[in-house]
C-alpha positions, 0 to 999 in steps of 0.5 A: 412129500407124498411119495406117490406124487413126488412132483404133485398130482396131474392138474389138467390145463384145458385148453393149453396155450401153444407155448404150453403144448410146446413145453409138453412136447419137449418134456415127452421128447426128453423123457427117454434120456431122463429116464435112462439117466435116472436108472443108470448104474443101478444093479438088479437088486436096486431095480427091485427096490420099491419107490415107496411102501406098497409101491412098484419097484423101479423095474416095474416103473420102467416097464410100466412107462413103456406099456403106458406110453405105447398105449398112449401113442396108439390112442393118439394114432386112433384119434387122428384117424377115427372120429372120437374112437373108444380106446381099450383101457387096461389094468396097469396094476395087473400088467405091472405084476406080470412076469416080464414086469417083475423080472425082466431086464429094463433095457428092452423097455428103455429101447421101446420108450426111445422108439415110441417117443421118436415116433410120437414126437414126429406125430406131435410136432406135425399136429396143428390146432385142429388135431390137438382138439381131436378126442378119444373116448375112455370107457373106464373114465366115462369121458372124452379126452382131447389130444391136447389134454392127453399130451399134458397128461403124458408129459406129466406122467413121464416126469412123475415116474422119473421122479419116483426113481430119482427120489428113491435114489436120493433117499437111499443114496443109491 
């Protein structure tokens, strides 16, 4: 197994079916509980174990999911209220090496994920076909992304990082 991609790399599905969108929305909805279960009972020392050689620690992964999903939620709001807005990229690797991501307790990030996802699910659940076709422009990737495609990517993203945590726990028996 490739430890970088324990569930495989993201494969875009464009355009997704209505059923696929519902599945992705359910995956996004379930992430806060699944992530919380994945880290349940870990000690501070265990949170500082990298999921692979050269990879982030479990602590960094949790903080990254909070950072990433907050940014995604904001991108959705921008795309729903502006015509193809240009979003602000960020360097996730640099964010993951900031003091808070390296040392801080994960509980505030788990709470941020829970709150962000509650708002995001409310938004996603009330979007129609037209809204899912709305786009934002990512200047780092030099492309437009539809909200439907972004929904799929973030459904995968949450499962991807949860699997980083659960796979290292299985491998190390923690």
